[in-house]
C-alpha positions in Angstrom: 95.2 75.5 8.1 96.9 79.0 7.1 95.4 82.0 5.6 96.3 81.1 2.2 95.3 77.4 2.3 92.0 78.6 3.8 89.2 77.2 1.5 87.9 80.8 0.5 90.5 81.3 -1.2 92.4 79.3 -4.1 96.2 80.1 -5.0 96.8 80.6 -8.6 100.4 81.4 -8.3 102.8 82.8 -5.8 101.1 86.5 -5.7 97.5 85.4 -6.6 94.8 83.9 -4.4 91.8 84.1 -5.8 88.4 83.9 -3.8 86.1 81.1 -4.1 82.8 84.2 -4.8 84.9 85.3 -7.9 83.7 81.7 -9.5 80.5 81.5 -10.9 79.4 78.2 -11.0 76.6 76.8 -13.3 74.8 73.4 -13.4 73.1 71.6 -16.1 72.4 68.2 -17.4 75.4 66.3 -19.0 75.4 65.7 -22.7 75.3 62.4 -23.6 73.9 59.0 -23.3 72.8 58.1 -19.6 69.8 56.3 -18.5 67.7 57.0 -15.7 70.7 58.7 -13.3 72.3 61.3 -16.3 68.5 62.2 -17.4 67.5 63.8 -14.4 70.8 64.9 -12.4 72.3 68.0 -13.3 76.1 66.9 -13.0 77.8 69.5 -15.5 79.6 72.1 -14.3 80.3 75.4 -15.5 83.0 77.3 -13.5 83.3 81.4 -14.9 85.2 84.1 -13.5 84.9 87.7 -14.5 88.4 88.5 -14.9 87.4 92.5 -15.1 85.4 92.2 -12.0 88.1 90.2 -10.0 89.9 91.4 -7.1 92.5 88.9 -6.9 94.2 90.6 -10.1 96.4 93.8 -10.5 95.4 95.9 -13.8 98.6 94.6 -15.0 97.6 91.1 -14.9 94.0 91.5 -15.9 95.4 93.0 -19.4 97.7 90.1 -19.4 94.9 87.8 -19.2 92.3 89.2 -21.3 94.9 89.6 -24.0 95.8 86.0 -23.9 92.4 84.2 -23.2 89.8 86.8 -23.2 87.5 89.2 -21.0 85.7 86.1 -19.2 87.3 82.4 -18.5 85.2 79.4 -18.5 86.1 75.7 -17.6 83.3 72.9 -18.0 83.5 69.4 -16.3 80.8 66.8 -17.1 83.4 64.0 -16.4 82.0 62.2 -13.5 78.5 61.0 -12.4 78.9 63.3 -9.6 78.2 66.9 -9.4 80.5 67.4 -6.4 83.4 66.0 -8.3 82.6 67.9 -11.5 83.0 71.1 -9.4 86.1 70.0 -8.1 87.7 69.4 -12.0 85.8 72.7 -13.2 87.7 74.8 -10.8 90.8 73.1 -11.2 90.7 73.8 -14.9 89.6 77.3 -14.6 92.6 77.9 -12.2 95.0 75.9 -14.7 93.7 78.4 -17.6 94.4 81.4 -15.5 97.3 80.2 -14.3 98.6 79.7 -17.8 97.0 83.1 -18.8 99.2 85.1 -16.1 102.5 82.8 -17.1 105.1 85.8 -18.2 107.0 84.7 -21.1 111.0 84.4 -20.2 112.8 87.3 -22.6 114.7 84.9 -24.7 118.7 85.9 -25.1 120.2 85.6 -28.8 123.2 83.2 -28.3 125.8 82.6 -31.3 127.2 79.0 -31.9 130.6 78.6 -30.3 133.3 77.8 -32.5 133.8 74.5 -31.0 130.2 73.5 -32.3 130.3 75.0 -35.6 133.8 72.6 -36.3 131.8 69.5 -34.8 128.8 70.7 -37.4 130.8 70.8 -40.3 133.0 68.4 -39.1 129.9 65.8 -38.9 128.8 66.9 -42.8 132.2 66.0 -44.2 132.3 62.5 -42.9 128.5 62.0 -43.8 129.3 63.3 -47.4 132.2 60.8 -47.4 130.3 58.2 -46.6 127.6 58.8 -49.2 130.5 59.8 -51.8 132.0 55.6 -50.7 128.4 54.2 -51.3 128.6 55.0 -54.9 129.2 52.8 -57.7 132.1 53.6 -59.8 131.9 54.0 -63.9 135.2 54.0 -64.5 136.0 50.5 -63.8 
């Protein structure tokens, strides 16, 4: 296993490796109907990441994440009966939220339609107008 694929770090983006120790996991009982198993087992998992205290993020990245997602990222999983599976889901959801908050929007460069595109658009409007005009009933007959 390589260093970036080790179990102690999770790859969020190409440049961000998040140490697992920075993710706080809290367990509690799942909500909803259950029965003997659900009423006694703590299978709900909440993964929490304090963005300000993270060592994996630069100051610029921290500001971007805080502006887009807040100072604390949370992800909850209570989909499965297994706490271990819910832990995996919660961490994966947290990493996805962090990656989305880190994503830099590409700058849009304004472009103008080409002459051919304008002519095609106007030609299509003329054809459509002709079709509608031909559908009209004639009053002079």
